[in-house]
C-alpha positions as CSV (number, residue, x, y, z in Angstrom):
1,M,54.5,46.6,157.8
2,A,51.6,44.2,158.8
3,R,50.2,45.2,162.1
4,P,51.9,43.2,164.8
5,R,49.5,40.9,166.9
6,R,49.0,41.2,170.4
7,P,48.6,38.3,173.2
8,E,44.9,39.2,174.2
9,S,46.3,39.7,177.3
10,A,47.8,42.9,176.0
11,T,45.1,45.1,175.0
12,R,45.1,47.5,177.4
13,V,49.0,48.0,177.5
14,N,48.4,51.9,177.6
15,E,45.9,51.9,180.4
16,R,48.0,53.1,183.6
17,I,47.0,52.0,187.0
18,L,48.8,53.2,190.3
19,I,48.3,51.6,193.1
20,I,48.8,53.5,196.7
21,D,49.4,50.9,199.5
22,D,51.8,50.7,202.7
23,D,51.7,46.5,201.9
24,A,54.7,45.5,199.9
25,V,52.9,42.2,199.7
26,V,49.4,43.9,198.7
27,R,51.3,46.2,196.0
28,D,53.2,42.9,194.4
29,V,49.4,41.2,194.2
30,A,47.6,43.7,193.0
31,R,50.6,44.3,190.2
32,A,51.2,41.0,189.1
33,S,47.3,40.5,188.6
34,L,46.5,43.5,186.7
35,E,49.9,43.2,184.4
36,R,49.5,39.9,183.8
37,D,45.9,41.5,182.2
38,G,47.9,44.2,180.2
39,F,47.8,47.0,182.5
40,I,51.0,49.2,183.1
41,V,51.8,49.6,186.9
42,H,52.9,52.2,189.0
43,A,53.1,51.7,192.8
44,A,53.5,54.4,195.7
45,A,54.1,53.3,200.1
46,D,52.4,56.8,201.0
47,G,50.8,59.6,200.4
48,D,52.6,61.5,199.3
49,E,54.9,59.3,196.5
50,G,50.8,58.5,195.7
51,L,50.4,62.4,194.9
52,A,53.6,62.7,192.6
53,L,53.0,60.1,191.3
54,T,49.2,61.0,190.3
55,A,50.6,64.2,189.3
56,A,53.5,63.1,187.1
57,R,52.0,59.8,185.6
58,A,48.6,60.9,184.9
59,P,46.8,57.1,185.7
60,S,43.6,56.1,183.9
61,L,42.4,54.2,187.5
62,L,43.9,55.0,191.3
63,V,43.5,52.0,193.8
64,L,44.0,53.6,197.1
65,D,44.7,52.0,200.6
66,L,43.1,54.4,203.4
67,G,45.4,53.4,206.1
68,L,48.4,55.1,204.8
69,P,51.7,55.8,207.1
70,D,52.2,59.6,206.2
71,M,48.7,61.1,205.9
72,P,44.7,59.3,206.1
73,G,44.1,57.8,203.2
74,E,40.7,60.3,202.6
75,T,43.0,63.0,202.4
76,V,44.6,61.7,199.4
77,L,41.3,60.9,198.2
78,Q,40.3,64.1,198.6
79,E,43.2,65.8,197.1
80,V,42.9,63.6,193.8
81,R,38.9,64.4,193.7
82,R,39.8,67.7,194.1
83,R,42.1,67.7,191.0
84,S,40.4,65.1,188.6
85,Q,37.7,63.0,187.8
86,L,40.2,60.1,188.0
87,P,38.1,56.7,189.0
88,I,39.4,55.6,192.1
89,L,39.2,52.1,193.5
90,V,39.3,52.2,197.8
91,L,41.5,48.9,198.8
92,S,40.9,49.0,202.7
93,A,41.4,46.9,205.5
94,K,38.5,49.4,206.6
95,G,35.7,47.1,206.0
96,R,32.8,48.0,208.4
97,M,29.7,49.6,206.2
98,E,30.4,53.2,207.6
99,E,33.3,53.4,206.8
100,R,32.6,52.1,202.9
101,V,29.7,54.7,202.7
102,K,32.3,57.5,203.9
103,G,34.9,56.6,201.3
104,L,32.3,56.8,198.7
105,G,31.1,60.0,200.0
106,L,34.5,62.1,199.8
107,G,34.3,60.7,196.3
108,A,35.7,56.8,195.6
109,D,33.6,55.1,193.1
110,D,34.1,51.8,194.4
111,Y,35.3,49.9,197.6
112,L,37.1,46.6,198.0
113,P,37.4,45.4,201.4
114,K,40.9,43.5,202.4
115,P,41.9,40.6,202.1
116,F,40.8,40.8,198.8
117,S,40.6,38.1,195.1
118,P,43.1,39.6,192.6
119,L,40.0,38.2,189.9
120,E,37.6,40.4,191.5
121,L,40.4,43.5,191.5
122,V,40.8,43.0,188.1
123,A,37.4,42.9,187.4
124,R,36.2,46.0,189.2
125,V,39.2,47.8,187.5
126,K,37.8,47.0,184.2
127,A,34.4,47.7,185.3
128,L,35.1,51.7,186.2
129,L,36.9,52.1,183.6
130,R,34.4,51.1,181.4
131,R,32.1,52.9,183.3
132,A,34.6,56.1,182.9
133,G,34.3,55.9,179.2
134,G,36.2,52.9,177.9
135,E,40.3,52.8,177.1
136,P,42.1,55.4,175.4
137,A,42.5,55.3,171.9
138,P,46.7,54.6,171.9
139,R,48.4,57.6,170.9
140,E,48.7,57.5,166.5
141,L,52.6,58.5,167.1
142,L,55.2,58.1,169.7
143,C,58.5,61.0,169.2
144,F,61.5,60.4,171.5
145,D,65.0,61.9,171.6
146,D,64.0,65.2,170.3
147,G,62.2,63.7,167.4
148,R,64.7,61.8,166.2
149,L,63.1,58.8,166.7
150,E,59.4,58.1,166.3
151,I,57.0,55.4,166.7
152,D,54.0,55.6,164.6
153,N,50.7,53.4,165.5
154,V,49.4,54.1,162.6
155,R,51.6,52.5,160.3
156,H,53.2,50.4,162.5
157,E,56.6,51.2,161.3
158,V,59.8,52.8,163.4
159,R,61.7,56.0,161.8
160,V,65.1,57.5,162.7
161,D,65.8,61.0,161.7
162,G,62.8,60.6,159.1
163,N,63.8,56.8,157.4
164,A,62.2,53.9,158.0
165,C,64.1,51.3,160.0
166,G,62.3,48.1,158.3
167,L,61.8,46.3,161.8
168,T,60.5,43.2,162.1
169,R,56.9,42.5,164.2
170,S,59.6,41.2,167.1
171,E,61.6,43.9,167.3
172,Y,58.8,46.6,166.7
173,D,56.9,44.8,169.8
174,L,60.1,45.3,172.1
175,L,60.0,49.1,171.5
176,D,57.1,49.3,172.0
177,V,56.4,47.9,174.8
178,L,59.5,49.8,176.2
179,A,57.9,53.5,174.9
180,Q,55.5,52.5,176.8
181,Y,56.8,54.0,180.0
182,P,60.1,55.3,179.0
183,G,63.0,55.1,181.6
184,R,61.5,52.1,183.5
185,A,63.3,49.3,183.3
186,Y,61.8,45.8,182.5
187,S,63.3,42.9,182.9
188,R,63.7,39.8,180.3
189,S,61.3,37.7,181.8
190,E,58.6,40.6,181.3
191,I,59.6,42.2,177.9
192,A,58.9,38.5,177.1
193,Y,55.5,38.0,178.3
194,R,54.4,41.3,177.3
195,L,55.6,39.7,173.7
196,R,53.9,36.9,173.5
197,G,52.0,36.6,177.0
198,H,51.5,33.2,177.8
199,D,52.2,31.8,174.2
200,F,56.0,32.7,174.4
201,E,58.0,30.0,173.2
202,G,61.9,30.1,173.4
203,D,64.6,31.2,175.9
204,E,64.9,34.5,177.4
205,R,68.0,35.0,175.7
206,M,66.5,35.6,172.4
207,I,65.2,39.3,174.0
208,D,68.9,39.8,174.0
209,V,69.6,39.1,170.6
210,H,66.1,40.7,169.6
211,V,68.1,44.0,170.9
212,R,71.2,43.7,169.2
213,N,69.3,43.7,166.1
214,L,66.8,46.3,167.2
215,R,70.2,48.4,168.3
216,R,72.0,48.5,165.0
217,K,68.8,49.6,163.2
218,I,67.8,52.3,166.0
219,E,71.1,53.9,167.5
220,V,74.1,55.6,166.4
221,D,76.3,54.0,168.1
222,A,75.1,50.3,168.5
223,A,78.0,49.7,170.8
224,G,77.6,52.8,172.8
225,P,73.1,52.2,172.5
226,R,71.2,55.1,174.2
227,C,67.9,54.4,173.0
228,I,68.0,50.8,174.8
229,E,70.0,50.6,177.9
230,T,70.9,47.7,179.6
231,V,69.9,48.2,183.3
232,R,72.5,45.1,185.2
233,G,71.4,42.6,186.9
234,I,67.6,43.2,185.2
235,G,67.3,44.1,181.9
236,Y,66.7,46.9,179.6
237,R,64.9,50.0,179.4
238,L,64.1,53.0,176.9
239,G,66.9,55.6,177.8
240,V,65.8,58.7,175.9
241,D,62.9,60.8,176.7
242,P,59.8,61.3,175.1
243,S,59.8,65.0,173.0
């Protein structure tokens, strides 16, 4: 199967960014800006949730607010730095020079005061990732459901029980999007954007058509799907666990 063509904006689809900020507006703006550039974004509203997601999701970079409701952001910074060399971009209303110096002294890699430009945020994230060693190589083989379902990123094919499924490019791309974050619910509009970016042409209902066709090829029972689950009122998610 020919390699699926991806929009330029989705070249960083394997990069995970974690935002820890108690301001829902800041989280939404930062998430939208980063996701438009192809990043996978997780978000937490306090320090405890942020530390748990840092351990569970292994992000490539952390965007951290210092003014958190349950603990000082500096405490989160120190705890993350104690465990890893994960790049940390401090995003905070504490914009005084002494606060910036303190944050950098605790182990932050960069400091962006609020209010911030979404374009500058994305640019600084990219710069930190480059300095940290560039993009990680995508995993060559993704396995789910105790190995029953395989997504081969070298051959660009999907196999069920060892047999190639013969997916179309759109079906492959759709499954690949859902597989980047198993269990996460994606809206039809988000799937459409990730498949074709701003060049996407067609009604979002076409996503339903691709899902139906994909289920016929990878599900044991297309009428009772386990792999591609419908999330009512939202869209779809990958329902099987990595293995």
